[in-house]
Each structure stands twice: as structure tokens, then as C-alpha cells.
All heavy atoms as TSV, in Angstrom:
chain	resi	resn	atom	element	x	y	z
A	1	MET	N	N	-79.828	33.459	-15.327
A	1	MET	CA	C	-78.476	33.416	-14.848
A	1	MET	C	C	-77.698	34.543	-15.505
A	1	MET	O	O	-77.772	34.749	-16.700
A	1	MET	CB	C	-77.866	32.049	-15.170
A	1	MET	CG	C	-76.531	31.814	-14.516
A	1	MET	SD	S	-75.912	30.157	-14.815
A	1	MET	CE	C	-75.981	29.529	-13.160
A	2	ASP	N	N	-76.964	35.256	-14.697
A	2	ASP	CA	C	-76.182	36.400	-15.156
A	2	ASP	C	C	-74.915	35.907	-15.859
A	2	ASP	O	O	-74.382	34.843	-15.576
A	2	ASP	CB	C	-75.827	37.256	-13.937
A	2	ASP	CG	C	-75.271	38.608	-14.326
A	2	ASP	OD1	O	-75.463	39.020	-15.490
A	2	ASP	OD2	O	-74.629	39.229	-13.474
A	3	VAL	N	N	-74.419	36.722	-16.780
A	3	VAL	CA	C	-73.211	36.385	-17.546
A	3	VAL	C	C	-72.010	36.248	-16.613
A	3	VAL	O	O	-71.174	35.350	-16.789
A	3	VAL	CB	C	-72.940	37.453	-18.630
A	3	VAL	CG1	C	-71.609	37.198	-19.324
A	3	VAL	CG2	C	-74.075	37.484	-19.638
A	4	SER	N	N	-71.906	37.076	-15.597
A	4	SER	CA	C	-70.768	36.994	-14.680
A	4	SER	C	C	-70.817	35.698	-13.864
A	4	SER	O	O	-69.778	35.128	-13.516
A	4	SER	CB	C	-70.752	38.204	-13.755
A	4	SER	OG	O	-71.896	38.226	-12.931
A	5	GLN	N	N	-72.003	35.201	-13.575
A	5	GLN	CA	C	-72.130	33.932	-12.851
A	5	GLN	C	C	-71.670	32.765	-13.724
A	5	GLN	O	O	-71.038	31.833	-13.236
A	5	GLN	CB	C	-73.567	33.719	-12.405
A	5	GLN	CG	C	-74.017	34.650	-11.305
A	5	GLN	CD	C	-75.484	34.452	-10.980
A	5	GLN	OE1	O	-76.250	33.935	-11.783
A	5	GLN	NE2	N	-75.881	34.888	-9.789
A	6	ILE	N	N	-72.006	32.828	-14.999
A	6	ILE	CA	C	-71.581	31.778	-15.922
A	6	ILE	C	C	-70.062	31.763	-16.032
A	6	ILE	O	O	-69.428	30.706	-16.015
A	6	ILE	CB	C	-72.239	31.971	-17.308
A	6	ILE	CG1	C	-73.746	31.762	-17.195
A	6	ILE	CG2	C	-71.637	31.009	-18.324
A	6	ILE	CD1	C	-74.508	32.098	-18.454
A	7	THR	N	N	-69.466	32.941	-16.096
A	7	THR	CA	C	-68.014	33.047	-16.192
A	7	THR	C	C	-67.341	32.499	-14.941
A	7	THR	O	O	-66.384	31.715	-15.023
A	7	THR	CB	C	-67.595	34.514	-16.401
A	7	THR	OG1	O	-68.260	35.029	-17.550
A	7	THR	CG2	C	-66.103	34.624	-16.589
A	8	SER	N	N	-67.836	32.886	-13.772
A	8	SER	CA	C	-67.233	32.403	-12.532
A	8	SER	C	C	-67.435	30.891	-12.376
A	8	SER	O	O	-66.559	30.195	-11.873
A	8	SER	CB	C	-67.795	33.153	-11.330
A	8	SER	OG	O	-69.160	32.877	-11.162
A	9	LEU	N	N	-68.569	30.376	-12.829
A	9	LEU	CA	C	-68.805	28.934	-12.787
A	9	LEU	C	C	-67.829	28.204	-13.706
A	9	LEU	O	O	-67.264	27.174	-13.324
A	9	LEU	CB	C	-70.246	28.621	-13.190
A	9	LEU	CG	C	-70.621	27.144	-13.244
A	9	LEU	CD1	C	-70.525	26.521	-11.858
A	9	LEU	CD2	C	-72.011	26.976	-13.827
A	10	ALA	N	N	-67.615	28.713	-14.897
A	10	ALA	CA	C	-66.685	28.095	-15.838
A	10	ALA	C	C	-65.257	28.106	-15.286
A	10	ALA	O	O	-64.531	27.112	-15.398
A	10	ALA	CB	C	-66.737	28.815	-17.181
A	11	ILE	N	N	-64.856	29.204	-14.669
A	11	ILE	CA	C	-63.520	29.296	-14.082
A	11	ILE	C	C	-63.385	28.325	-12.919
A	11	ILE	O	O	-62.367	27.643	-12.765
A	11	ILE	CB	C	-63.210	30.743	-13.656
A	11	ILE	CG1	C	-63.074	31.634	-14.889
A	11	ILE	CG2	C	-61.956	30.821	-12.805
A	11	ILE	CD1	C	-62.973	33.112	-14.587
A	12	GLY	N	N	-64.414	28.241	-12.098
A	12	GLY	CA	C	-64.399	27.304	-10.974
A	12	GLY	C	C	-64.286	25.859	-11.428
A	12	GLY	O	O	-63.535	25.070	-10.851
A	13	LEU	N	N	-65.032	25.507	-12.467
A	13	LEU	CA	C	-64.963	24.151	-12.997
A	13	LEU	C	C	-63.597	23.860	-13.607
A	13	LEU	O	O	-63.058	22.754	-13.461
A	13	LEU	CB	C	-66.069	23.923	-14.029
A	13	LEU	CG	C	-67.483	23.827	-13.472
A	13	LEU	CD1	C	-68.493	23.736	-14.610
A	13	LEU	CD2	C	-67.619	22.642	-12.546
A	14	ALA	N	N	-63.023	24.831	-14.286
A	14	ALA	CA	C	-61.695	24.648	-14.863
A	14	ALA	C	C	-60.651	24.458	-13.766
A	14	ALA	O	O	-59.755	23.611	-13.893
A	14	ALA	CB	C	-61.330	25.838	-15.744
A	15	ASN	N	N	-60.763	25.231	-12.690
A	15	ASN	CA	C	-59.821	25.080	-11.574
A	15	ASN	C	C	-59.969	23.717	-10.907
A	15	ASN	O	O	-58.976	23.092	-10.522
A	15	ASN	CB	C	-60.024	26.197	-10.552
A	15	ASN	CG	C	-59.519	27.532	-11.033
A	15	ASN	OD1	O	-58.681	27.597	-11.933
A	15	ASN	ND2	N	-60.027	28.603	-10.446
A	16	MET	N	N	-61.205	23.275	-10.755
A	16	MET	CA	C	-61.446	21.982	-10.143
A	16	MET	C	C	-60.884	20.860	-11.027
A	16	MET	O	O	-60.296	19.897	-10.532
A	16	MET	CB	C	-62.943	21.776	-9.914
A	16	MET	CG	C	-63.265	20.607	-9.033
A	16	MET	SD	S	-64.980	20.540	-8.472
A	16	MET	CE	C	-65.878	20.544	-9.994
A	17	ASP	N	N	-61.033	20.981	-12.335
A	17	ASP	CA	C	-60.491	19.991	-13.266
A	17	ASP	C	C	-58.968	19.960	-13.192
A	17	ASP	O	O	-58.364	18.891	-13.155
A	17	ASP	CB	C	-60.961	20.313	-14.691
A	17	ASP	CG	C	-60.489	19.296	-15.702
A	17	ASP	OD1	O	-60.651	18.081	-15.445
A	17	ASP	OD2	O	-59.951	19.703	-16.748
A	18	LEU	N	N	-58.349	21.130	-13.152
A	18	LEU	CA	C	-56.896	21.210	-13.055
A	18	LEU	C	C	-56.412	20.597	-11.744
A	18	LEU	O	O	-55.449	19.828	-11.721
A	18	LEU	CB	C	-56.429	22.661	-13.160
A	18	LEU	CG	C	-54.930	22.898	-13.001
A	18	LEU	CD1	C	-54.164	22.210	-14.114
A	18	LEU	CD2	C	-54.630	24.381	-12.972
A	19	SER	N	N	-57.088	20.887	-10.666
A	19	SER	CA	C	-56.720	20.337	-9.359
A	19	SER	C	C	-56.834	18.814	-9.365
A	19	SER	O	O	-55.973	18.116	-8.818
A	19	SER	CB	C	-57.625	20.932	-8.283
A	19	SER	OG	O	-57.374	20.339	-7.045
A	20	SER	N	N	-57.866	18.306	-9.977
A	20	SER	CA	C	-58.047	16.859	-10.064
A	20	SER	C	C	-56.932	16.220	-10.882
A	20	SER	O	O	-56.397	15.165	-10.512
A	20	SER	CB	C	-59.398	16.553	-10.690
A	20	SER	OG	O	-59.555	15.177	-10.894
A	21	LYS	N	N	-56.549	16.830	-11.985
A	21	LYS	CA	C	-55.471	16.291	-12.825
A	21	LYS	C	C	-54.138	16.311	-12.092
A	21	LYS	O	O	-53.359	15.360	-12.170
A	21	LYS	CB	C	-55.377	17.078	-14.132
A	21	LYS	CG	C	-56.508	16.788	-15.100
A	21	LYS	CD	C	-56.376	17.574	-16.370
A	21	LYS	CE	C	-57.540	17.291	-17.309
A	21	LYS	NZ	N	-57.477	18.065	-18.546
A	22	VAL	N	N	-53.872	17.376	-11.373
A	22	VAL	CA	C	-52.621	17.473	-10.612
A	22	VAL	C	C	-52.587	16.417	-9.522
A	22	VAL	O	O	-51.572	15.738	-9.338
A	22	VAL	CB	C	-52.449	18.894	-10.027
A	22	VAL	CG1	C	-51.326	18.936	-9.017
A	22	VAL	CG2	C	-52.209	19.902	-11.130
A	23	SER	N	N	-53.671	16.240	-8.815
A	23	SER	CA	C	-53.734	15.221	-7.756
A	23	SER	C	C	-53.525	13.825	-8.328
A	23	SER	O	O	-52.825	12.998	-7.732
A	23	SER	CB	C	-55.079	15.281	-7.045
A	23	SER	OG	O	-55.235	16.497	-6.385
A	24	THR	N	N	-54.097	13.549	-9.475
A	24	THR	CA	C	-53.935	12.252	-10.118
A	24	THR	C	C	-52.487	12.020	-10.523
A	24	THR	O	O	-51.948	10.922	-10.338
A	24	THR	CB	C	-54.854	12.142	-11.342
A	24	THR	OG1	O	-56.202	12.363	-10.932
A	24	THR	CG2	C	-54.751	10.785	-11.995
A	25	MET	N	N	-51.831	13.035	-11.055
A	25	MET	CA	C	-50.433	12.888	-11.462
A	25	MET	C	C	-49.522	12.691	-10.249
A	25	MET	O	O	-48.573	11.900	-10.301
A	25	MET	CB	C	-49.994	14.086	-12.287
A	25	MET	CG	C	-50.678	14.153	-13.641
A	25	MET	SD	S	-50.055	15.460	-14.685
A	25	MET	CE	C	-48.529	14.710	-15.211
A	26	VAL	N	N	-49.795	13.390	-9.155
A	26	VAL	CA	C	-49.002	13.219	-7.934
A	26	VAL	C	C	-49.183	11.801	-7.394
A	26	VAL	O	O	-48.209	11.155	-6.989
A	26	VAL	CB	C	-49.384	14.277	-6.880
A	26	VAL	CG1	C	-48.784	13.948	-5.530
A	26	VAL	CG2	C	-48.944	15.655	-7.330
A	27	LEU	N	N	-50.407	11.291	-7.397
A	27	LEU	CA	C	-50.671	9.936	-6.946
A	27	LEU	C	C	-49.945	8.920	-7.823
A	27	LEU	O	O	-49.343	7.977	-7.327
A	27	LEU	CB	C	-52.169	9.659	-6.946
A	27	LEU	CG	C	-52.588	8.236	-6.577
A	27	LEU	CD1	C	-52.166	7.894	-5.152
A	27	LEU	CD2	C	-54.076	8.067	-6.754
A	28	LYS	N	N	-49.981	9.125	-9.138
A	28	LYS	CA	C	-49.308	8.210	-10.055
A	28	LYS	C	C	-47.807	8.203	-9.807
A	28	LYS	O	O	-47.171	7.150	-9.779
A	28	LYS	CB	C	-49.599	8.599	-11.497
A	28	LYS	CG	C	-49.001	7.649	-12.522
A	28	LYS	CD	C	-49.327	8.092	-13.933
A	28	LYS	CE	C	-48.799	7.185	-15.007
A	28	LYS	NZ	N	-47.523	6.587	-14.807
A	29	LYS	N	N	-47.222	9.367	-9.602
A	29	LYS	CA	C	-45.789	9.455	-9.334
A	29	LYS	C	C	-45.445	8.765	-8.019
A	29	LYS	O	O	-44.442	8.057	-7.926
A	29	LYS	CB	C	-45.364	10.932	-9.295
A	29	LYS	CG	C	-43.906	11.156	-9.117
A	29	LYS	CD	C	-43.133	10.667	-10.309
A	29	LYS	CE	C	-41.675	11.017	-10.166
A	29	LYS	NZ	N	-40.861	10.444	-11.209
A	30	SER	N	N	-46.280	8.931	-7.014
A	30	SER	CA	C	-46.062	8.279	-5.725
A	30	SER	C	C	-46.130	6.764	-5.867
A	30	SER	O	O	-45.301	6.038	-5.299
A	30	SER	CB	C	-47.104	8.766	-4.724
A	30	SER	OG	O	-47.002	8.061	-3.527
A	31	LEU	N	N	-47.103	6.259	-6.614
A	31	LEU	CA	C	-47.219	4.818	-6.823
A	31	LEU	C	C	-46.037	4.274	-7.612
A	31	LEU	O	O	-45.547	3.175	-7.328
A	31	LEU	CB	C	-48.536	4.501	-7.537
A	31	LEU	CG	C	-49.797	4.709	-6.715
A	31	LEU	CD1	C	-51.040	4.477	-7.577
A	31	LEU	CD2	C	-49.822	3.820	-5.503
A	32	ASP	N	N	-45.551	5.022	-8.600
A	32	ASP	CA	C	-44.377	4.597	-9.352
A	32	ASP	C	C	-43.148	4.517	-8.453
A	32	ASP	O	O	-42.350	3.579	-8.553
A	32	ASP	CB	C	-44.106	5.553	-10.515
A	32	ASP	CG	C	-45.132	5.434	-11.628
A	32	ASP	OD1	O	-45.867	4.425	-11.665
A	32	ASP	OD2	O	-45.205	6.360	-12.464
A	33	ASN	N	N	-42.986	5.495	-7.554
A	33	ASN	CA	C	-41.856	5.476	-6.630
A	33	ASN	C	C	-41.950	4.287	-5.687
A	33	ASN	O	O	-40.941	3.625	-5.413
A	33	ASN	CB	C	-41.785	6.777	-5.830
A	33	ASN	CG	C	-41.286	7.936	-6.650
A	33	ASN	OD1	O	-40.652	7.756	-7.679
A	33	ASN	ND2	N	-41.583	9.140	-6.202
A	34	GLN	N	N	-43.138	3.999	-5.178
A	34	GLN	CA	C	-43.315	2.858	-4.287
A	34	GLN	C	C	-43.039	1.542	-5.010
A	34	GLN	O	O	-42.448	0.625	-4.449
A	34	GLN	CB	C	-44.724	2.852	-3.704
A	34	GLN	CG	C	-44.959	3.922	-2.671
A	34	GLN	CD	C	-46.359	3.880	-2.106
A	34	GLN	OE1	O	-47.181	3.055	-2.488
A	34	GLN	NE2	N	-46.645	4.780	-1.187
A	35	GLN	N	N	-43.439	1.469	-6.264
A	35	GLN	CA	C	-43.199	0.260	-7.042
A	35	GLN	C	C	-41.709	0.041	-7.248
A	35	GLN	O	O	-41.215	-1.077	-7.090
A	35	GLN	CB	C	-43.911	0.344	-8.389
A	35	GLN	CG	C	-43.708	-0.880	-9.254
A	35	GLN	CD	C	-44.372	-0.745	-10.609
A	35	GLN	OE1	O	-44.830	0.333	-10.979
A	35	GLN	NE2	N	-44.430	-1.829	-11.347
A	36	SER	N	N	-40.983	1.090	-7.560
A	36	SER	CA	C	-39.542	0.936	-7.774
A	36	SER	C	C	-38.827	0.603	-6.462
A	36	SER	O	O	-37.881	-0.189	-6.452
A	36	SER	CB	C	-38.954	2.187	-8.420
A	36	SER	OG	O	-39.037	3.286	-7.539
A	37	MET	N	N	-39.269	1.172	-5.346
A	37	MET	CA	C	-38.664	0.847	-4.058
A	37	MET	C	C	-38.945	-0.608	-3.684
A	37	MET	O	O	-38.053	-1.314	-3.196
A	37	MET	CB	C	-39.173	1.793	-2.970
A	37	MET	CG	C	-38.575	3.172	-3.076
A	37	MET	SD	S	-39.134	4.416	-1.883
A	37	MET	CE	C	-39.733	3.548	-0.510
A	38	ALA	N	N	-40.156	-1.080	-3.907
A	38	ALA	CA	C	-40.497	-2.468	-3.600
A	38	ALA	C	C	-39.703	-3.423	-4.482
A	38	ALA	O	O	-39.231	-4.465	-4.008
A	38	ALA	CB	C	-41.994	-2.692	-3.782
A	39	ALA	N	N	-39.527	-3.078	-5.742
A	39	ALA	CA	C	-38.737	-3.927	-6.636
A	39	ALA	C	C	-37.286	-3.986	-6.174
A	39	ALA	O	O	-36.654	-5.044	-6.208
A	39	ALA	CB	C	-38.820	-3.406	-8.070
A	40	GLY	N	N	-36.744	-2.870	-5.711
A	40	GLY	CA	C	-35.378	-2.856	-5.196
A	40	GLY	C	C	-35.231	-3.706	-3.953
A	40	GLY	O	O	-34.233	-4.425	-3.786
A	41	ILE	N	N	-36.228	-3.647	-3.069
A	41	ILE	CA	C	-36.188	-4.472	-1.856
A	41	ILE	C	C	-36.260	-5.956	-2.222
A	41	ILE	O	O	-35.514	-6.779	-1.687
A	41	ILE	CB	C	-37.329	-4.081	-0.899
A	41	ILE	CG1	C	-37.065	-2.695	-0.315
A	41	ILE	CG2	C	-37.497	-5.111	0.207
A	41	ILE	CD1	C	-38.233	-2.125	0.458
A	42	LEU	N	N	-37.144	-6.305	-3.144
A	42	LEU	CA	C	-37.276	-7.705	-3.543
A	42	LEU	C	C	-36.013	-8.206	-4.234
A	42	LEU	O	O	-35.633	-9.371	-4.072
A	42	LEU	CB	C	-38.490	-7.889	-4.458
A	42	LEU	CG	C	-39.849	-7.732	-3.776
A	42	LEU	CD1	C	-40.969	-7.843	-4.802
A	42	LEU	CD2	C	-40.031	-8.770	-2.693
A	43	ASN	N	N	-35.363	-7.354	-5.011
A	43	ASN	CA	C	-34.129	-7.757	-5.691
A	43	ASN	C	C	-32.971	-7.907	-4.717
A	43	ASN	O	O	-32.003	-8.614	-5.012
A	43	ASN	CB	C	-33.767	-6.763	-6.791
A	43	ASN	CG	C	-34.707	-6.852	-7.962
A	43	ASN	OD1	O	-35.328	-7.877	-8.187
A	43	ASN	ND2	N	-34.812	-5.779	-8.717
A	44	SER	N	N	-33.033	-7.261	-3.564
A	44	SER	CA	C	-31.941	-7.353	-2.596
A	44	SER	C	C	-32.025	-8.600	-1.726
A	44	SER	O	O	-31.088	-8.909	-1.002
A	44	SER	CB	C	-31.919	-6.112	-1.714
A	44	SER	OG	O	-33.041	-6.113	-0.855
A	45	ILE	N	N	-33.129	-9.337	-1.789
A	45	ILE	CA	C	-33.276	-10.564	-1.010
A	45	ILE	C	C	-32.382	-11.628	-1.642
A	45	ILE	O	O	-32.460	-11.880	-2.841
A	45	ILE	CB	C	-34.743	-11.042	-0.985
A	45	ILE	CG1	C	-35.623	-10.009	-0.293
A	45	ILE	CG2	C	-34.865	-12.412	-0.315
A	45	ILE	CD1	C	-37.099	-10.326	-0.363
A	46	PRO	N	N	-31.540	-12.272	-0.831
A	46	PRO	CA	C	-30.656	-13.299	-1.408
A	46	PRO	C	C	-31.454	-14.517	-1.880
A	46	PRO	O	O	-32.508	-14.845	-1.324
A	46	PRO	CB	C	-29.727	-13.667	-0.249
A	46	PRO	CG	C	-30.439	-13.247	0.980
A	46	PRO	CD	C	-31.332	-12.098	0.591
A	47	GLN	N	N	-30.922	-15.164	-2.889
A	47	GLN	CA	C	-31.567	-16.353	-3.430
A	47	GLN	C	C	-31.391	-17.528	-2.479
A	47	GLN	O	O	-30.405	-17.621	-1.768
A	47	GLN	CB	C	-30.960	-16.704	-4.797
A	47	GLN	CG	C	-31.191	-15.644	-5.853
A	47	GLN	CD	C	-32.660	-15.479	-6.194
A	47	GLN	OE1	O	-33.398	-16.452	-6.248
A	47	GLN	NE2	N	-33.088	-14.252	-6.387
A	48	LEU	N	N	-32.361	-18.426	-2.464
A	48	LEU	CA	C	-32.275	-19.620	-1.640
A	48	LEU	C	C	-31.246	-20.571	-2.244
A	48	LEU	O	O	-31.055	-20.606	-3.462
A	48	LEU	CB	C	-33.632	-20.319	-1.560
A	48	LEU	CG	C	-34.719	-19.579	-0.800
A	48	LEU	CD1	C	-36.038	-20.344	-0.910
A	48	LEU	CD2	C	-34.335	-19.410	0.652
A	49	PRO	N	N	-30.578	-21.357	-1.405
A	49	PRO	CA	C	-29.606	-22.311	-1.939
A	49	PRO	C	C	-30.296	-23.392	-2.765
A	49	PRO	O	O	-31.501	-23.630	-2.637
A	49	PRO	CB	C	-28.957	-22.903	-0.687
A	49	PRO	CG	C	-29.861	-22.581	0.439
A	49	PRO	CD	C	-30.646	-21.371	0.035
A	50	ALA	N	N	-29.506	-24.067	-3.606
A	50	ALA	CA	C	-30.055	-25.101	-4.487
A	50	ALA	C	C	-30.568	-26.294	-3.691
A	50	ALA	O	O	-31.536	-26.945	-4.079
A	50	ALA	CB	C	-29.005	-25.545	-5.492
A	51	ASN	N	N	-29.930	-26.587	-2.552
A	51	ASN	CA	C	-30.358	-27.704	-1.715
A	51	ASN	C	C	-31.519	-27.221	-0.843
A	51	ASN	O	O	-31.356	-26.345	-0.002
A	51	ASN	CB	C	-29.193	-28.180	-0.856
A	51	ASN	CG	C	-29.534	-29.404	-0.052
A	51	ASN	OD1	O	-30.689	-29.818	0.020
A	51	ASN	ND2	N	-28.530	-29.992	0.565
A	52	PRO	N	N	-32.707	-27.802	-0.969
A	52	PRO	CA	C	-33.857	-27.312	-0.201
A	52	PRO	C	C	-33.750	-27.545	1.305
A	52	PRO	O	O	-34.470	-26.922	2.071
A	52	PRO	CB	C	-35.038	-28.055	-0.789
A	52	PRO	CG	C	-34.485	-29.187	-1.547
A	52	PRO	CD	C	-33.061	-28.866	-1.885
A	53	ALA	N	N	-32.854	-28.424	1.743
A	53	ALA	CA	C	-32.728	-28.704	3.169
A	53	ALA	C	C	-31.807	-27.705	3.866
A	53	ALA	O	O	-31.774	-27.649	5.085
A	53	ALA	CB	C	-32.198	-30.123	3.373
A	54	VAL	N	N	-31.062	-26.922	3.115
A	54	VAL	CA	C	-30.090	-25.997	3.699
A	54	VAL	C	C	-30.727	-24.619	3.859
A	54	VAL	O	O	-31.286	-24.064	2.926
A	54	VAL	CB	C	-28.822	-25.905	2.824
A	54	VAL	CG1	C	-27.866	-24.861	3.362
A	54	VAL	CG2	C	-28.151	-27.252	2.719
A	55	GLY	N	N	-30.642	-24.073	5.067
A	55	GLY	CA	C	-31.073	-22.710	5.304
A	55	GLY	C	C	-32.548	-22.520	5.559
A	55	GLY	O	O	-33.018	-21.408	5.632
A	56	ARG	N	N	-33.293	-23.584	5.705
A	56	ARG	CA	C	-34.726	-23.447	5.915
A	56	ARG	C	C	-35.175	-23.913	7.288
A	56	ARG	O	O	-36.306	-23.694	7.664
A	56	ARG	CB	C	-35.492	-24.220	4.834
A	56	ARG	CG	C	-35.295	-23.633	3.472
A	56	ARG	CD	C	-36.149	-24.317	2.482
A	56	ARG	NE	N	-35.861	-23.774	1.153
A	56	ARG	CZ	C	-36.693	-23.779	0.181
A	56	ARG	NH1	N	-37.874	-24.313	0.325
A	56	ARG	NH2	N	-36.379	-23.268	-0.981
A	57	ASN	N	N	-34.291	-24.582	8.002
A	57	ASN	CA	C	-34.661	-25.117	9.315
A	57	ASN	C	C	-33.828	-24.435	10.398
A	57	ASN	O	O	-32.659	-24.116	10.191
A	57	ASN	CB	C	-34.422	-26.623	9.361
A	57	ASN	CG	C	-35.261	-27.374	8.348
A	57	ASN	OD1	O	-36.397	-26.997	8.103
A	57	ASN	ND2	N	-34.703	-28.404	7.759
A	58	ILE	N	N	-34.449	-24.259	11.553
A	58	ILE	CA	C	-33.760	-23.680	12.697
A	58	ILE	C	C	-33.750	-24.716	13.809
A	58	ILE	O	O	-34.806	-25.263	14.165
A	58	ILE	CB	C	-34.465	-22.391	13.181
A	58	ILE	CG1	C	-34.469	-21.345	12.078
A	58	ILE	CG2	C	-33.793	-21.861	14.433
A	58	ILE	CD1	C	-35.265	-20.115	12.420
A	59	ASN	N	N	-32.564	-24.993	14.358
A	59	ASN	CA	C	-32.436	-25.970	15.436
A	59	ASN	C	C	-32.759	-25.253	16.756
A	59	ASN	O	O	-32.009	-24.431	17.238
A	59	ASN	CB	C	-31.023	-26.536	15.471
A	59	ASN	CG	C	-30.890	-27.652	16.489
A	59	ASN	OD1	O	-31.829	-27.978	17.192
A	59	ASN	ND2	N	-29.701	-28.235	16.542
A	60	THR	N	N	-33.905	-25.587	17.321
A	60	THR	CA	C	-34.334	-24.923	18.562
A	60	THR	C	C	-34.074	-25.774	19.784
A	60	THR	O	O	-34.397	-25.362	20.895
A	60	THR	CB	C	-35.822	-24.578	18.485
A	60	THR	OG1	O	-36.565	-25.777	18.285
A	60	THR	CG2	C	-36.101	-23.598	17.372
A	61	THR	N	N	-33.503	-26.959	19.631
A	61	THR	CA	C	-33.271	-27.849	20.766
A	61	THR	C	C	-31.852	-27.752	21.289
A	61	THR	O	O	-31.517	-28.404	22.275
A	61	THR	CB	C	-33.573	-29.310	20.392
A	61	THR	OG1	O	-32.724	-29.698	19.314
A	61	THR	CG2	C	-35.030	-29.467	20.008
A	62	ALA	N	N	-31.005	-27.013	20.688
A	62	ALA	CA	C	-29.594	-26.957	21.091
A	62	ALA	C	C	-29.431	-26.196	22.387
A	62	ALA	O	O	-30.122	-25.384	22.813
A	62	ALA	CB	C	-28.771	-26.310	20.011
């Protein structure tokens, strides 16, 4: 194996490693954003009333 081939292989592997790390960080940031958006949606849901009979039934015979 020629010295120039070893150098180009090392550079290629380093670039591939960097690309993998960047992709992982972008994925992590995307998942964090989705988690915060889902938490905001869940927090915006109003609480159920204390009486379990109120607000849970729909009168379909009227």
C-alpha cells in the first residue's frame, strides 16, 4: 500500500466520522425540539373537572 493511499484513507475515515457525529447531533437536537413541543401540547390540555360525571358524556339522543 502506497503512503498516499494511507493518507487518503485516513482523511476519508476522519470525514466519515465527522459526518456521523454531525448527523447524530442534528438528530438529537431534532428529538429535543419534538420533546419540548409535545410537552407544551400536553401542558395546554385543560384539566378534567373534579366531578367524574361532568364533561365525559355526550348526549346523542337530543
